[in-house]
C-alpha positions in Angstrom: 130.7 74.2 130.8 130.6 77.9 131.4 132.4 78.5 128.1 129.9 76.3 126.2 126.9 78.1 127.9 128.4 81.5 127.0 128.9 80.4 123.4 125.3 79.1 123.2 123.9 82.4 124.5 126.0 84.4 122.0 124.8 82.3 119.0 121.2 82.6 120.2 121.5 86.4 120.4 122.9 86.6 116.9 120.2 84.5 115.5 117.5 86.7 117.1 119.0 89.9 115.6 119.2 88.3 112.2 115.5 87.3 112.3 114.5 90.9 113.3 116.4 92.4 110.4 114.8 89.9 107.9 111.3 90.7 109.2 112.0 94.5 109.1 113.0 94.5 105.5 109.6 94.2 103.9 108.2 96.8 106.3 111.0 99.2 105.3 110.3 98.5 101.6 106.6 99.3 102.2 107.4 102.6 103.8 109.7 103.5 100.9 107.0 102.7 98.4 104.4 104.7 100.3 106.8 107.7 100.5 106.9 107.9 96.7 103.2 108.6 96.4 101.1 111.7 96.6 97.4 111.9 97.3 95.0 114.7 96.4 91.4 114.6 97.8 88.7 116.9 96.6 86.6 116.6 99.8 82.8 116.2 99.7 81.9 119.4 101.6 78.9 120.7 99.8 79.0 123.8 97.6 82.4 125.1 98.8 85.9 124.0 98.0 88.3 122.1 100.3 91.1 120.1 98.7 93.5 118.0 100.8 97.0 117.3 99.4 99.2 114.7 101.2 102.7 114.5 100.0 105.5 112.3 101.4 106.5 115.1 103.8 103.6 117.5 104.2 99.8 117.9 104.6 98.4 120.8 102.6 94.8 122.1 102.6 93.5 124.4 99.9 90.4 126.2 101.0 88.0 125.2 103.8 84.5 125.1 102.4 81.5 127.1 103.7 80.3 128.2 107.1 77.3 125.9 107.1 79.4 122.9 106.0 81.9 122.9 108.8 80.8 119.5 110.2 81.3 118.0 106.7 84.8 119.4 106.6 85.7 118.2 110.1 84.4 114.7 109.3 86.4 114.5 106.0 89.6 115.6 107.6 89.2 113.0 110.3 88.5 110.3 107.7 91.7 111.3 105.9 93.6 110.9 109.2 94.8 114.5 109.3 96.8 115.3 112.4 98.5 118.6 111.4 98.2 120.9 108.5 101.6 122.1 107.4 100.3 124.6 104.8 96.9 126.2 104.5 96.2 128.0 101.2 93.1 130.2 101.0 92.4 131.1 97.3 90.1 134.1 98.0 88.0 135.4 100.9 84.5 134.2 99.8 82.7 132.3 102.6 82.4 129.1 100.6 86.2 128.9 100.5 87.2 130.3 103.9 84.1 129.3 105.9 85.8 126.5 107.9 89.1 128.3 108.6 88.1 129.6 112.1 85.7 126.9 113.4 87.5 123.9 112.1 91.1 124.3 110.8 92.5 126.9 113.2 90.6 125.5 116.2 91.1 121.7 115.7 94.6 121.6 114.1 98.1 122.8 114.5 98.8 124.9 111.4 102.3 125.6 110.2 101.8 128.5 107.7 99.0 130.2 105.9 99.0 131.6 102.4 96.4 133.7 100.6 96.3 136.4 97.9 97.8 139.0 100.2 94.9 141.4 99.8 92.7 142.8 102.6 89.0 142.1 102.8 85.9 143.4 104.5 84.7 139.9 105.1 83.9 139.2 108.8 85.3 135.7 108.4 88.5 137.1 107.0 88.8 139.7 109.8 88.4 137.0 112.5 90.8 134.6 110.9 93.5 137.3 110.7 93.0 138.0 114.4 93.4 134.3 115.2 96.7 134.1 113.2 98.1 136.9 115.3 97.0 135.3 118.5 98.5 132.0 117.5 101.6 133.5 116.0 101.0 131.7 112.7 103.0 133.1 109.7 100.9 134.4 106.8 102.2 135.0 103.3 100.7 136.6 100.2 101.0 134.7 97.0 101.4 136.2 93.5 102.2 135.0 90.0 105.8 133.6 89.8 105.9 132.3 93.4 106.7 128.7 94.1 106.0 126.6 97.2 107.8 123.4 98.2 105.3 120.7 99.5 108.1 118.2 100.2 109.0 114.9 98.6 109.6 116.5 95.2 106.2 118.1 95.1 106.0 121.8 94.0 103.2 124.3 93.6 103.8 127.1 91.1 101.6 130.1 91.3 100.2 131.8 88.1 97.7 134.2 89.5 96.9 136.8 90.8 99.3 139.0 88.9 101.7 141.1 91.1 100.2 144.3 89.7 96.8 143.2 90.9 98.1 142.3 94.3 99.9 145.7 94.7 96.8 147.6 93.7 94.5 145.5 95.8 96.7 145.6 98.9 96.1 149.3 99.3 92.4 149.2 99.9 89.4 147.0 100.8 87.3 148.6 98.1 86.7 147.6 94.5 87.8 144.1 94.9 86.7 141.2 92.6 87.6 138.2 94.8 86.9 135.6 92.2 89.3 137.1 89.8 91.9 137.6 92.5 92.0 133.9 93.3 95.2 132.1 93.9 95.7 129.9 90.9 98.6 127.4 90.9 99.8 124.2 89.4 100.7 121.2 91.6 103.7 119.3 90.1 105.0 115.9 91.0 107.2 114.2 88.4 105.2 113.8 85.2 101.9 114.5 87.0 100.4 118.0 87.4 97.1 119.4 88.6 95.8 122.9 88.0 94.1 124.6 91.0 91.9 127.5 90.0 89.9 128.8 93.0 87.0 130.7 91.5 89.0 132.3 88.7 86.9 133.4 85.8 87.8 134.3 82.2 89.0 137.8 83.3 91.8 136.1 85.4 92.3 133.1 83.0 93.3 135.2 80.0 96.3 137.0 81.5 97.6 133.5 82.5 97.0 132.3 78.9 98.9 135.3 77.5 101.8 135.1 79.9 102.3 131.4 80.3 100.7 129.6 77.4 101.5 125.9 77.2 103.3 126.0 80.6 99.8 125.7 82.0 99.4 122.2 80.7 98.1 119.9 83.4 97.1 116.3 83.8 94.0 117.2 85.9 92.0 120.4 86.2 90.2 121.6 89.4 87.2 123.1 87.6 87.1 126.9 88.2 84.2 128.4 90.2 82.5 125.0 90.7 82.0 124.5 87.0 80.4 127.9 86.4 80.0 129.2 82.8 82.0 132.2 83.8 85.1 130.0 84.1 86.9 127.4 82.0 87.2 129.6 78.9 88.0 127.8 75.7 91.4 129.6 75.6 92.3 128.5 79.1 91.2 124.9 78.5 93.2 124.8 75.3 96.4 125.6 77.1 95.7 123.4 80.2 94.6 120.5 78.0 93.7 118.2 80.9 92.6 114.6 80.8 90.1 115.0 83.7 88.1 117.7 85.4 87.1 117.6 89.1 84.2 119.8 90.2 83.3 120.7 93.8 79.6 121.5 94.1 76.6 120.9 96.4 73.7 118.7 95.5 70.8 120.9 94.1 72.8 124.1 94.7 71.1 127.4 94.1 73.6 128.4 91.4 72.9 125.5 89.1 76.6 124.5 89.2 78.0 123.0 87.2 76.6 124.9 84.2 75.8 123.1 81.0 78.0 125.3 78.7 81.0 124.3 80.8 80.1 120.6 80.9 79.6 120.7 77.1 83.2 122.1 76.7 84.5 119.3 78.9 82.6 116.6 76.9 83.8 118.0 73.6 87.4 117.6 74.9 86.5 114.0 76.0 87.5 114.7 79.6 86.7 112.4 82.4 84.4 114.5 84.6 83.9 114.0 88.4 81.6 115.9 90.7 81.5 115.8 94.5 77.7 116.0 94.5 77.5 112.8 92.4 80.8 111.0 93.3 81.4 112.1 96.9 85.1 112.7 97.9 87.3 112.3 94.8 90.8 110.9 95.4 93.7 111.2 93.0 96.7 109.0 93.7 100.0 109.3 91.8 103.6 108.1 92.0 104.7 111.0 89.7 104.3 108.8 86.6 101.0 107.0 86.7 97.8 108.2 88.4 94.4 107.0 89.3 91.2 108.9 90.1 89.0 107.1 92.7 85.5 108.5 93.3 83.8 107.6 96.6 80.7 106.5 94.7 79.8 106.1 91.0 82.2 106.7 88.1 83.3 109.4 85.7 80.8 111.0 83.4 
């Protein structure tokens, strides 16, 4: 009897393990499928820029919106389920791009590393954020054309601007800076999908990229330079990037009139799908490296 009871218990145990493995298989498959995707969210944070990139391995934030839009940034990051920011990239030290760095990002989140254009600034926000980085012992790196970052899961970020000569000259003084045209510009690459991030780069910064890199700039999606300003998105730059869609971050009824009609006209001539945060809310791009979708929070493409 004891032998029969032992055998019965053994068989029951084996049956239980087999059932667990069978149930776990679909969950494992789901995790694998999710790990193949990348999400890019142009956050609805008013007139500033804040773009969240979630790869299979890392969470990256490019810019942090404006000082008076910190609550919007905080809410958007919470909605996206952000727990930690592995890499923070600040394209240039204007308030509508670094306004939330102190009050939201460095206060509410653990940040792995910070990247910017490597040049000093007289901006009070910039000065305070540099002080906090030292206090928290967070590494800061300057980016220049030719650099490449690894975002994990096969996702790369190749930098095309500012030029190294611009960085070397600008790093010696806080005077005579043109922050828009010292913006970090880079191309996010995941398989066949790519997205061009432009900060507030204007034609003066676009043309050196066109001359140096040409068709290497080609990207599936364009983050519209300078909130759709007429000073950006030059015809030469657009010709080389040749995107299928343009995403514009701007505030409703903003004082600058962004996006400007001359820029919108260029996009329409190219038959681009155009999305704006003031009309579409947060704009989400999802891709598996081959196919992609663009999902506005409200409305549809223009």
